[in-house]
C-alpha positions as CSV (number, residue, x, y, z in Angstrom):
1,M,82.3,149.8,121.1
2,K,85.5,152.5,121.1
3,Q,83.2,155.1,121.6
4,N,82.0,153.6,124.9
5,R,85.6,153.9,126.2
6,L,85.6,157.9,125.4
7,S,81.9,158.1,126.9
8,E,83.2,156.5,130.1
9,H,85.9,159.1,130.6
10,R,83.7,162.2,129.9
11,G,80.7,160.7,131.9
12,N,83.3,160.3,134.8
13,H,83.4,163.9,135.2
14,S,79.7,164.3,134.8
15,G,79.0,161.4,137.3
16,V,77.3,159.4,134.6
17,H,79.6,156.3,135.4
């Protein structure tokens, strides 16, 4: 679940968020 936060940060730029 800790990776979830990392994915959000990286996806934010990709627009995946």
